[in-house]
C-alpha positions in Angstrom: 0.0 0.0 0.0 1.1 3.5 -0.7 0.3 7.1 0.4 -0.8 10.0 -1.8 0.2 13.4 -0.5 -2.5 16.0 -0.5 -1.5 19.6 -1.5 -2.5 20.8 2.0 0.4 18.9 3.5 3.0 20.2 1.0 1.7 23.7 1.3 1.9 23.6 5.1 5.4 22.2 4.9 6.6 24.9 2.6 5.0 27.6 4.7 6.6 26.2 7.8 10.0 26.5 6.1 10.6 22.7 5.9 13.3 21.6 3.5 11.7 19.4 0.8 14.1 16.6 1.7 13.0 16.8 5.4 9.3 16.8 4.3 9.8 13.6 2.1 11.7 12.0 5.0 8.9 12.8 7.5 6.4 11.1 5.3 7.9 7.8 6.3 6.1 5.7 3.8 8.4 4.3 1.1 5.6 4.4 -1.3 4.7 8.0 -1.0 3.6 9.8 -4.2 1.8 12.7 -5.7 -1.3 12.4 -7.9 -1.0 14.4 -11.1 -3.8 16.7 -9.9 -1.8 17.5 -6.8 1.2 18.4 -8.8 -1.0 20.7 -10.8 -2.4 22.3 -7.7 1.1 22.9 -6.3 2.3 24.3 -9.6 -0.7 26.6 -9.8 0.3 28.0 -6.4 3.8 28.7 -7.8 2.3 30.7 -10.7 0.1 32.7 -8.3 2.7 33.5 -5.7 3.7 37.2 -5.2 6.2 38.8 -4.8 8.9 37.2 -7.0 10.9 36.1 -3.9 7.9 34.1 -2.7 7.4 32.6 -6.1 11.0 31.5 -6.4 11.0 29.9 -2.9 7.7 28.1 -3.6 8.9 27.0 -7.0 12.1 25.5 -5.6 10.1 23.6 -3.0 7.5 22.3 -5.4 10.1 21.3 -8.1 12.1 19.5 -5.4 9.0 17.5 -4.4 8.1 16.7 -8.0 11.6 15.4 -8.6 11.7 13.2 -5.5 8.2 11.7 -5.4 6.6 9.6 -8.2 3.7 11.3 -10.0 0.7 9.0 -10.5 -1.1 9.9 -13.7 -4.9 10.2 -14.1 -5.5 7.2 -16.4 -8.5 5.3 -17.6 -8.7 3.0 -14.5 -8.7 6.1 -12.3 -11.2 7.8 -14.5 -13.6 4.9 -14.1 -13.3 5.1 -10.3 -13.7 8.9 -10.5 -16.9 8.5 -12.5 -18.4 6.0 -10.1 -17.5 8.1 -7.0 -18.8 11.2 -8.6 -22.1 9.6 -9.5 -22.5 8.0 -6.0 -21.8 11.4 -4.3 -24.1 13.3 -6.7 -27.0 10.8 -6.0 -26.6 11.6 -2.3 -26.4 15.4 -2.9 -22.8 15.5 -1.7 -20.5 18.1 -3.5 -16.8 17.5 -3.4 -14.3 19.8 -5.1 -13.1 18.5 -8.5 -9.4 18.3 -7.5 -10.2 16.6 -4.2 -12.4 14.0 -6.0 -9.6 13.3 -8.6 -7.1 12.8 -5.8 -9.5 10.5 -4.0 -10.3 8.5 -7.1 -6.5 8.0 -7.7 -6.1 6.7 -4.1 -9.2 4.5 -4.3 -8.1 3.0 -7.6 -4.6 2.3 -6.3 -5.9 1.1 -2.9 -3.7 3.8 -1.3 -4.5 6.3 1.5 -4.5 10.1 1.3 -2.3 12.0 3.8 -4.0 15.3 4.4 -4.8 18.2 6.7 -8.2 18.6 5.1 -11.0 16.7 6.9 -13.9 18.6 5.3 -14.2 16.8 2.0 -12.2 13.6 2.1 -14.1 11.8 4.9 -17.3 12.0 2.8 -15.8 9.9 0.0 -16.8 6.2 0.2 -13.9 3.8 0.2 -11.2 6.4 0.8 -8.6 5.7 3.5 -7.2 8.8 5.2 -4.1 9.6 7.2 -4.7 12.9 9.1 -1.5 14.8 9.6 
């Protein structure tokens, strides 16, 4: 089993001044990875960061993470899980953010857990295992 890292953890680590090497070491799971959507969320934060000094610091942190952790692509098997979860949640009237649902579908499809600070959306997703940090 592995562990997908939610953007909330990486953002908190970067804001706390953690070195990316330390952050990866603290994860502890030898099968830690980022979902492609999480990489996109982190890169989005780089592009929105101001002033330039913040952008450069954030970019260095994110690029270090991306280079050290495997990136799990959103493939057809994950798309099938995503479609099922999305339909199940919609039938119950539960709205989950698109990025969170893509990350959750990736974890469920791989039978991995999501390590996160966010306990608002993720606990409502059936079959998703969480590690709250």
